[in-house]
C-alpha positions in Angstrom: -0.6 8.3 -6.7 1.9 7.5 -3.9 2.1 4.5 -1.4 2.7 5.3 2.4 3.4 2.4 4.6 3.3 2.4 8.4 6.1 -0.1 9.0 5.2 -0.7 12.6 1.6 -1.8 11.4 2.8 -4.3 8.7 3.2 -7.8 10.1 4.1 -9.6 6.7 0.8 -11.1 5.6 1.8 -10.1 2.0 -1.8 -9.9 0.9 -1.0 -6.4 -0.8 1.5 -8.2 -3.1 -0.7 -11.1 -3.5 -3.3 -9.1 -5.0 -1.2 -6.4 -6.8 2.4 -7.9 -7.4 3.1 -5.1 -10.0 2.6 -2.5 -7.2 3.8 -3.8 -4.0 7.4 -5.0 -3.4 8.2 -7.3 -0.4 11.4 -8.1 1.5 12.7 -11.7 2.1 10.4 -12.0 5.1 7.2 -10.8 3.4 7.1 -7.3 4.7 6.0 -4.5 2.3 8.8 -2.3 0.9 6.8 0.1 -1.1 6.9 3.1 1.3 7.0 6.3 -0.8 6.6 4.4 -4.2 5.0 6.3 -6.9 2.1 4.0 -8.5 2.7 3.8 -12.3 0.1 5.1 -14.5 -2.6 2.6 -15.1 -2.0 0.6 -11.8 -4.1 2.8 -9.5 -6.8 0.3 -9.3 -4.4 -2.5 -8.5 -2.9 -0.2 -5.8 -6.3 0.3 -4.3 -7.1 -3.5 -4.3 -3.8 -4.4 -2.7 -4.1 -1.7 0.1 -7.8 -2.7 0.7 -6.4 -6.3 1.5 -4.2 -5.2 4.3 -5.9 -6.3 7.6 -3.7 -4.0 9.6 -4.5 -1.0 7.4 -0.7 -0.3 7.1 -1.0 1.2 3.6 -2.2 4.5 2.7 -2.6 5.9 -0.9 -2.6 9.5 -1.9 -2.5 11.5 -5.0 0.1 14.3 -5.4 -1.0 17.6 -4.0 -3.4 15.8 -1.6 -3.0 15.8 2.1 -1.6 12.3 3.1 -3.5 12.6 6.4 -6.8 12.6 4.5 -5.8 9.9 2.1 -7.4 6.4 1.4 -6.4 3.8 4.1 -6.8 0.1 4.4 -9.9 -1.5 6.1 -8.8 -1.4 9.6 -7.5 2.1 9.8 
C-alpha cells in the first residue's frame, strides 16, 4: 500500500498523524510529508484510519498494481 498526498489540499490539521503516527510524517508546521511513502506491512489499517481523518480528503491510499485514480480517498474527496 502507498500513500498519495495532494499537497494543495493539506492545510496542516495533522489529524492523519494524530491517529496514525507510525504511518504519517509531518513537517515542522504540521503538514503531511508522506507523499509516495510505502505503508509498512501490518500498518495498513492505521493508514486507512489516518486517511479517513483528513477533512480535506488530501490522502489517497492504493495498493501496488492498482490504478491510483480508483484508490481509497479521505471523506471529503
